[in-house]
C-alpha positions in Angstrom: -0.2 0.1 -0.1 3.0 2.2 0.6 4.5 1.5 -2.5 1.3 2.0 -4.5 0.4 5.4 -3.0 4.2 6.5 -3.3 4.2 5.4 -6.8 0.9 7.0 -7.9 2.3 10.3 -6.3 5.4 10.2 -8.0 3.8 9.5 -11.2 1.1 12.3 -10.9 4.0 14.7 -9.9 5.3 14.6 -13.2 1.8 15.8 -14.7 1.2 19.3 -15.9 -1.8 19.8 -13.4 0.2 18.6 -10.5 3.1 20.7 -11.3 0.6 23.5 -11.4 0.1 23.1 -7.6 3.2 22.6 -6.5 4.0 26.0 -8.3 1.0 27.7 -6.3 2.9 26.4 -3.3 6.3 27.5 -4.4 5.1 31.0 -5.3 3.1 31.2 -1.9 6.6 30.5 -0.3 8.2 33.3 -1.7 5.4 35.7 -0.8 5.1 34.7 2.6 9.0 35.2 3.1 9.1 38.8 1.4 12.8 39.4 1.2 14.5 36.1 1.1 17.9 37.5 1.3 19.7 40.9 0.7 21.4 41.3 -3.0 24.9 42.0 -3.0 26.0 41.9 -6.7 23.4 43.9 -8.6 21.9 46.8 -9.0 19.0 48.2 -11.5 19.1 51.6 -13.1 15.4 52.4 -13.7 14.2 54.4 -17.0 11.3 55.1 -14.8 8.8 58.1 -14.8 11.2 60.7 -13.4 13.4 60.0 -16.1 10.6 60.2 -19.2 9.5 63.4 -17.5 13.3 65.0 -17.4 14.0 63.8 -20.9 10.4 64.6 -22.2 11.7 66.4 -25.3 13.8 63.8 -26.3 12.3 61.0 -28.4 13.5 57.5 -26.6 15.3 56.4 -30.2 17.8 59.5 -29.6 18.9 58.9 -25.9 22.1 57.2 -27.2 23.9 59.9 -25.5 22.1 59.8 -22.5 22.9 56.1 -22.2 26.7 56.7 -23.1 26.3 59.4 -20.3 25.0 57.0 -17.5 27.8 54.2 -18.6 30.3 56.4 -18.3 29.3 57.7 -14.7 28.7 53.8 -13.8 32.0 53.3 -15.1 33.5 55.7 -13.2 31.6 55.1 -10.2 33.4 51.5 -10.2 30.7 49.1 -11.7 31.8 45.7 -12.6 29.5 45.4 -16.0 26.9 47.1 -17.1 24.1 46.1 -19.4 22.0 48.0 -21.5 18.2 46.1 -21.9 17.0 48.1 -24.4 16.7 46.8 -28.1 16.7 48.8 -31.2 18.4 48.2 -34.5 19.5 51.1 -36.1 21.7 54.4 -34.5 20.4 58.0 -34.6 23.2 58.7 -37.0 22.3 56.1 -39.4 18.8 56.9 -39.5 19.6 60.4 -39.9 22.1 59.8 -42.7 19.2 57.5 -44.1 16.9 60.7 -44.3 19.8 62.5 -46.7 19.7 65.6 -44.6 22.5 67.9 -44.7 25.6 67.0 -43.2 26.6 68.2 -39.9 29.0 67.8 -37.0 26.0 66.5 -35.0 24.7 64.3 -37.7 28.0 62.4 -37.6 29.0 62.4 -33.8 25.5 62.3 -32.4 26.1 58.9 -30.7 29.9 59.5 -29.7 28.9 59.3 -25.9 27.4 55.9 -26.4 30.0 54.7 -28.7 33.0 55.7 -26.4 31.1 54.1 -23.4 30.7 50.8 -25.7 34.4 50.9 -26.6 35.5 51.0 -23.3 34.8 47.6 -22.4 32.5 45.8 -19.8 29.3 47.0 -21.5 26.7 44.3 -22.8 24.2 44.9 -25.4 21.0 42.8 -25.9 19.7 40.8 -28.6 16.4 39.0 -28.8 14.9 36.1 -30.3 11.4 36.8 -32.3 9.2 34.3 -34.2 8.4 35.6 -37.6 6.4 33.6 -40.1 7.4 30.4 -38.5 11.0 31.1 -38.3 13.2 32.3 -35.1 15.1 35.7 -36.0 17.7 37.4 -33.8 17.4 40.9 -33.5 20.7 42.6 -32.8 22.1 46.0 -32.0 23.2 48.5 -34.9 26.0 47.3 -36.9 28.0 50.8 -36.2 27.6 50.1 -32.6 28.2 46.4 -32.5 31.6 46.6 -34.4 33.0 49.1 -31.4 32.3 46.2 -28.7 35.6 45.0 -27.9 34.6 41.3 -27.4 31.9 41.3 -30.7 29.5 38.5 -29.9 30.9 38.0 -26.6 29.5 41.7 -25.5 26.1 40.4 -26.5 23.4 38.5 -24.4 19.9 37.1 -25.3 17.2 38.7 -23.3 14.5 36.4 -23.8 12.6 35.5 -20.7 10.9 32.3 -20.4 7.8 32.0 -18.3 6.0 28.7 -17.2 2.9 27.8 -18.8 1.1 29.9 -16.3 2.9 33.0 -17.3 5.1 32.9 -14.4 8.9 33.3 -14.8 10.7 30.9 -12.6 13.6 29.5 -14.6 16.2 30.7 -17.1 18.6 29.4 -19.4 22.4 30.6 -19.0 22.8 29.5 -22.7 20.3 29.8 -25.4 22.6 28.3 -28.4 25.5 26.2 -27.4 27.0 27.0 -30.7 30.4 29.3 -29.9 30.0 30.6 -33.0 26.6 32.4 -32.2 25.5 35.0 -30.2 23.9 32.2 -27.8 24.7 33.6 -23.8 22.0 34.8 -22.2 22.4 38.7 -21.4 22.2 37.8 -17.3 24.8 35.0 -18.0 27.4 37.6 -19.6 26.9 40.1 -17.1 27.5 37.4 -14.5 30.8 36.0 -16.6 32.2 39.8 -16.7 31.6 40.3 -13.0 33.1 36.9 -12.1 36.3 37.7 -14.3 35.3 34.5 -16.7 36.3 34.1 -20.4 33.0 34.0 -22.4 34.6 31.8 -24.9 35.2 29.1 -22.5 33.3 25.9 -23.2 32.3 26.0 -19.1 33.0 28.1 -16.0 32.7 27.7 -12.4 31.0 30.4 -10.7 30.0 30.4 -7.0 30.4 26.6 -6.6 28.4 25.7 -9.8 29.7 24.6 -13.1 27.9 26.2 -15.7 28.5 24.6 -19.2 27.8 25.8 -22.9 24.6 23.7 -23.3 20.8 24.0 -23.0 20.2 23.6 -19.1 17.4 25.1 -17.0 18.1 26.6 -13.8 15.7 27.9 -11.0 15.9 31.8 -10.4 16.7 32.6 -7.0 14.8 35.7 -6.4 16.0 37.8 -3.4 12.5 39.6 -2.7 9.6 41.0 -4.3 9.7 44.0 -6.9 12.0 46.7 -5.6 14.5 44.4 -3.5 17.1 44.7 -6.1 18.8 48.4 -5.2 17.2 50.7 -7.8 18.5 54.2 -8.9 16.8 56.4 -11.2 18.5 56.9 -14.6 17.8 60.5 -14.0 19.8 60.6 -10.9 22.8 59.4 -12.9 22.4 62.4 -15.7 22.8 64.9 -12.9 26.3 67.1 -12.7 26.8 65.8 -9.2 26.1 62.2 -9.9 29.6 60.9 -8.7 29.0 62.6 -5.5 25.4 61.0 -4.9 25.3 58.6 -2.3 23.1 56.3 -4.1 25.5 56.1 -7.2 28.6 55.8 -5.1 26.9 52.7 -3.8 26.8 51.0 -7.0 30.4 50.5 -6.8 31.6 46.6 -7.5 28.1 45.9 -8.8 26.6 44.7 -11.8 24.4 47.4 -13.3 21.4 46.8 -15.3 19.9 49.5 -17.3 16.3 48.9 -18.2 12.7 50.3 -18.5 10.3 50.5 -15.3 7.7 53.0 -16.2 4.1 53.2 -16.4 3.9 52.6 -20.1 6.4 49.8 -20.5 5.3 46.4 -21.5 8.4 44.8 -20.2 6.8 43.9 -16.8 6.4 39.9 -16.1 4.7 37.7 -13.5 7.0 36.0 -11.1 6.5 33.9 -7.9 5.7 36.9 -5.9 2.7 37.8 -8.4 0.3 36.3 -6.1 -1.8 37.4 -3.1 -3.8 40.7 -2.4 -0.5 42.7 -2.8 0.8 40.9 -6.1 2.6 42.9 -8.8 4.6 42.2 -11.7 8.2 42.8 -11.8 10.1 44.6 -14.4 12.2 42.5 -16.9 15.6 44.4 -15.8 14.9 43.6 -12.1 14.2 39.9 -13.0 17.6 39.8 -14.9 19.5 41.4 -12.0 17.8 38.6 -10.0 19.3 36.1 -12.5 22.7 37.6 -12.4 22.5 37.5 -8.4 21.5 33.7 -8.5 24.7 33.2 -10.6 27.0 35.0 -8.3 25.7 34.2 -5.3 24.9 30.4 -6.2 21.5 30.5 -4.5 19.8 28.3 -7.3 16.5 26.8 -5.4 17.2 23.1 -6.1 14.5 20.5 -6.1 15.4 17.4 -4.2 17.3 14.7 -6.3 14.6 12.2 -7.5 15.8 9.5 -5.3 15.5 11.6 -2.3 12.2 12.9 -3.2 10.8 9.6 -3.3 12.2 8.3 -0.1 11.2 11.5 1.6 7.5 10.8 0.3 7.7 7.1 0.9 8.9 7.5 4.6 6.2 9.7 5.5 3.6 7.7 3.8 4.5 4.7 5.8 4.4 6.5 8.9 0.6 7.6 8.0 -0.4 3.9 6.7 0.8 2.7 9.9 -1.8 5.2 11.9 -4.6 4.8 9.0 -4.6 1.0 9.7 -5.0 1.1 13.6 -7.2 4.3 14.2 -11.0 4.3 13.7 -12.1 5.6 10.2 -13.1 9.3 12.0 -9.5 9.4 13.5 -7.8 8.3 10.3 -9.6 11.1 8.5 -8.8 13.8 11.0 -4.9 12.3 10.8 -5.1 12.8 7.1 -6.6 16.2 7.1 -3.9 17.4 9.8 -1.0 15.6 7.6 -2.4 17.3 4.3 -1.8 20.6 6.4 1.3 19.5 7.6 3.1 18.9 4.6 3.3 22.4 3.6 5.6 23.9 6.4 8.9 21.7 5.9 8.7 22.8 2.2 8.5 26.6 3.1 11.5 26.1 5.8 13.2 24.2 3.0 13.0 27.3 0.5 15.0 29.6 2.9 17.6 27.1 2.4 17.3 27.0 -1.5 15.5 23.6 -1.7 12.5 23.0 -3.1 10.4 20.2 -1.2 7.2 18.5 -2.7 3.7 19.5 -1.1 1.3 18.3 -3.8 3.1 15.3 -4.1 3.0 14.3 -0.6 -0.6 15.5 -0.4 -1.6 13.3 -3.2 0.3 10.3 -1.6 -1.4 11.0 1.8 -5.0 11.2 0.0 -4.3 7.9 -1.9 -3.0 6.2 1.1 -6.1 7.0 3.1 -8.3 6.0 0.5 -6.5 2.7 0.0 -6.7 1.8 3.8 -10.3 3.1 3.7 -10.9 0.4 1.0 -9.7 -2.3 2.8 -11.7 -1.6 6.1 -15.1 -0.9 4.2 -16.9 -3.9 4.0 -20.5 -5.4 3.8 -23.0 -2.8 4.7 -20.1 -0.3 5.4 -19.4 -0.3 1.7 -23.2 0.0 0.8 -23.9 2.8 3.2 -20.8 4.7 1.8 -21.9 4.0 -1.7 -25.5 5.2 -1.3 -24.0 8.3 0.3 -21.7 8.9 -2.5 -24.3 8.6 -5.1 -26.8 11.1 -3.2 -24.3 13.4 -1.7 -24.4 15.5 -4.6 -28.2 15.6 -4.9 -29.7 16.0 -1.4 -29.1 17.6 2.0 -27.4 16.1 4.5 -30.5 15.7 6.5 -32.1 13.9 3.6 -28.9 11.6 3.2 -29.3 10.6 6.9 -32.8 9.6 6.6 -32.0 7.9 3.3 -29.3 5.8 5.1 -31.3 5.0 8.2 -34.2 3.5 6.3 -33.9 0.1 6.3 -35.3 0.0 2.5 -32.5 1.5 0.4 -33.4 3.0 -2.9 -33.4 0.6 -6.1 -30.7 2.3 -8.1 -31.7 -0.4 -10.9 -34.9 1.5 -11.4 -38.3 1.7 -10.1 -41.6 3.7 -10.7 -42.6 6.1 -8.1 -45.3 9.0 -7.7 -42.9 12.1 -7.4 -43.5 15.6 -7.9 -40.7 17.0 -10.6 -39.8 20.7 -10.4 -37.9 22.6 -13.5 -37.1 26.2 -13.4 -34.9 28.4 -15.7 -33.7 32.2 -16.0 -35.8 34.4 -18.3 -34.0 35.7 -21.2 -30.9 34.0 -20.4 -29.5 34.0 -24.0 -30.1 37.8 -24.3 -28.5 38.2 -20.9 -25.4 36.0 -21.4 -24.7 37.9 -24.7 -24.0 41.1 -22.5 -21.7 39.3 -20.1 -18.4 37.8 -20.6 -17.9 34.2 -20.3 -16.4 34.4 -16.8 -19.2 36.6 -15.8 -21.7 34.2 -17.0 -20.3 31.4 -14.9 -20.1 33.8 -11.8 -23.6 35.0 -12.2 -24.9 30.9 -12.3 -22.9 29.7 -9.6 -24.2 32.5 -7.6 -27.6 32.2 -8.6 -27.5 28.3 -8.6 -26.1 28.5 -4.9 -29.2 30.8 -3.7 -32.1 28.8 -5.5 -31.0 25.6 -4.5 -31.2 26.2 -0.6 -35.0 26.0 -0.8 -35.1 22.7 -2.8 -32.8 21.2 -0.2 -34.3 22.5 2.7 -37.5 21.3 1.6 -36.2 17.7 1.5 -35.9 17.7 -2.4 -33.2 16.2 -4.8 -31.4 18.3 -7.0 -31.3 16.3 -10.1 -29.2 18.2 -12.8 -28.5 21.4 -14.1 -29.0 22.0 -17.8 -27.5 25.3 -18.7 -29.5 28.0 -16.8 -32.2 25.3 -15.8 -32.5 23.5 -12.5 -34.3 20.2 -12.3 -35.4 18.8 -8.8 -37.5 15.7 -7.7 -39.7 15.5 -4.4 -40.5 12.0 -3.2 -37.1 10.4 -4.0 -34.8 8.8 -3.1 -36.7 9.6 0.2 -40.5 8.9 0.0 -42.0 11.8 1.8 -45.7 11.3 1.7 -45.9 15.3 1.3 -43.6 15.4 -1.5 -46.0 17.7 -3.2 -46.5 20.3 -0.8 -42.7 20.2 -0.3 -42.1 21.3 -3.9 -44.6 24.0 -3.6 -42.8 25.3 -0.7 -39.4 25.2 -2.4 -41.0 26.9 -5.6 -41.9 29.8 -3.9 -38.7 29.8 -1.7 -36.7 29.7 -5.2 -39.1 32.9 -6.5 -38.1 35.0 -3.2 -34.4 34.0 -3.6 -34.9 34.9 -7.5 -36.3 38.5 -6.5 -33.5 39.0 -4.0 -31.0 38.0 -6.9 -32.3 40.8 -9.0 -30.5 43.5 -6.6 -27.1 41.3 -6.7 -27.6 41.6 -10.6 -27.9 45.2 -10.2 -24.9 45.7 -7.9 -22.5 43.4 -9.8 -23.5 44.6 -13.5 -24.5 48.2 -13.4 -24.8 50.0 -16.8 -25.0 46.8 -18.7 -28.2 47.3 -19.8 -29.5 44.0 -18.5 -33.2 43.3 -18.5 -34.9 42.6 -14.9 -33.6 39.0 -13.7 -36.7 36.9 -13.5 -37.2 32.9 -13.4 -40.1 30.7 -14.2 -40.8 27.3 -12.2 -43.1 24.4 -13.3 -44.1 21.9 -11.3 -46.2 18.3 -12.0 -47.1 15.1 -9.9 -47.0 12.1 -11.3 -45.4 8.7 -12.1 -41.7 8.9 -13.1 -39.0 5.8 -13.3 -36.0 6.5 -10.9 -32.8 5.0 -11.1 -29.1 5.1 -11.9 -28.8 6.0 -15.6 -26.0 6.3 -18.0 -22.7 4.4 -19.1 -20.6 1.9 -16.7 -18.1 5.2 -16.5 -20.7 7.5 -16.1 -23.7 7.3 -14.4 -26.5 9.7 -13.0 -29.4 9.1 -10.4 -32.3 10.6 -12.2 -35.7 10.6 -12.9 -37.2 10.2 -16.6 -40.6 9.8 -18.0 -43.7 11.8 -18.9 -44.2 13.7 -15.4 -40.4 15.0 -16.1 -41.3 16.1 -19.5 -44.6 17.9 -18.2 -42.9 19.5 -15.7 -40.5 21.1 -18.2 -43.4 21.9 -20.5 -45.3 24.0 -17.3 -41.9 25.9 -16.4 -42.2 27.1 -20.2 -45.5 28.0 -20.0 -45.1 30.4 -17.3 -44.4 32.8 -19.8 -47.8 32.4 -21.6 -49.4 32.7 -18.1 -47.2 35.6 -17.1 -46.5 34.4 -13.9 -43.5 32.8 -11.9 -44.8 29.4 -10.6 -47.2 27.2 -12.8 -48.3 23.9 -11.3 -50.3 20.9 -12.4 -53.7 20.2 -11.0 -52.3 16.8 -9.6 -49.5 18.8 -7.7 -52.2 21.4 -6.4 -54.7 18.3 -5.3 -51.6 16.5 -3.6 -50.2 19.8 -1.9 -53.3 19.7 0.2 -55.2 22.7 1.8 -53.6 26.3 2.2 -52.4 26.5 -1.5 -53.0 29.9 -2.9 -53.3 29.9 -6.5 -54.0 32.7 -8.9 -54.7 32.6 -12.9 -56.0 29.1 -14.1 -55.6 27.6 -17.6 -56.2 24.6 -19.5 -53.0 24.3 -21.7 -51.9 21.7 -24.6 -48.3 21.3 -23.9 -46.0 19.8 -26.2 -45.8 16.2 -25.8 -49.2 15.3 -24.3 -52.5 14.8 -26.1 -54.7 16.1 -23.4 -55.0 19.3 -21.8 -53.4 20.4 -18.5 -55.3 22.5 -15.8 -52.5 24.8 -14.7 -52.2 26.8 -11.6 -50.2 29.8 -11.1 -49.2 29.5 -7.2 -48.6 32.9 -5.4 -48.5 31.4 -1.7 -49.1 28.6 0.9 -50.7 28.8 4.1 -49.0 26.5 6.8 -50.8 25.5 9.9 -49.9 27.6 12.7 -49.2 30.7 10.5 
């Protein structure tokens, strides 16, 4: 049993849906941790709103002199390496020449501050991989600036970030193309190599105890903390005449500096493990690159457990759990299982503080599987039958009805039986028109909120919620528990649904103001008669439901509420079976589709209960 639950957990841990659960836990540990450690190797020079305002008269394409000036200040301040996370493919000078404007000193030397900074070395420009017509192309800096780079291709770095399937950036590739003749080293990796004094042309490097090879190999990003944790200086500060005397600038000595956008209008912002919770925010791409550099230079890679150690960890804890599950009562085992599900989380949180990634969802899956396996061994005879019946009906009836059903010596015949019941059908008026004015998510939200409200009167009256059909609800009264007053219960439930629907109108108004939605309303049809009740479907998927003419008639009466211009329409058989005190309004004889004989239909407006 331990081996089976461990194997199941380990197998599921390799699936996408299980990994998505592990990612949620992994992200949550980051949010709970806040700042994980103080960054020592990197800083972020932000092209922020302050900079944009200060340079508002200069188009961004003509900022090359400012970039050159900032790089010069950073070099004088003692920065180890500087990376410019800004992609452009033509220099201002080349563009001016393309316009065939009259030659001038400024048109020839406009970019000279940047050219001078690039030629001095330890400057990394970015390239970017893009998909064009199904082909991958590399966007590179302008040729007249690329040729000034002392390291040539080794002064270029690919700046692509690689989000996981849920759009969160948790990993990076130090090398994106192993070919040494290509510009295949990642932007952050190039900066880390400069800071560590390594030759980018070598086939492998040893940095902070980690061997990094010129090969495709994923690494986890050891984020230092939420956005803003990396020391950040506005680019505008470095453009001041007295920048070198500024303590913020002086603090950049010995650091790797990344110049990148982080203003209101930038699109270079990404989800990270810190992008969850009430105060979640995206992180600027430049700060993510700074976190990658910090990871490489500090050696603080979050490391998953080796496969053998992971299986041993899960297997040992499951062995302990199974030992108790087999010896404790079902109730005690369930409480223990719940406690273990919760207890699986704290070790993973504390492990991340030491840069280890310990599975949580995998262990929880194993605990759940082990509990279910032991429970299966213990359930025999009547216990299994009772469990099966509760499982079948738990989705359809209230807990009180389920308890009555299990206490009854005569269990329902799931293979099918004919019973006199009252069937209720209800749907939302003008649902198609309403849903066209809402998004898919809003429709689902609205239906869930509506069903939550209108099903309560059904369950409270001892009814069975048979199924949801789009916006419609089908319920049965008198099965599986054969209440003799099932018709009266159905009438009470219908009146309760009408009341809930009237209140739901206010919810719709508050939730979707100014959408031009029609007033919210429902129709309810009730019919009492013979129906076949049982489990119907395939061996893989069955539903406990009612079928027959009674069901069809109830559905038709719900539709007839539109003709009667009422909320609740009940057949004569329902009104008669409900007994005294049912208050009716309009009465019509209707021929509904599927029936040759007309039905006398009553509008239900209330019910007088004894003692009220």
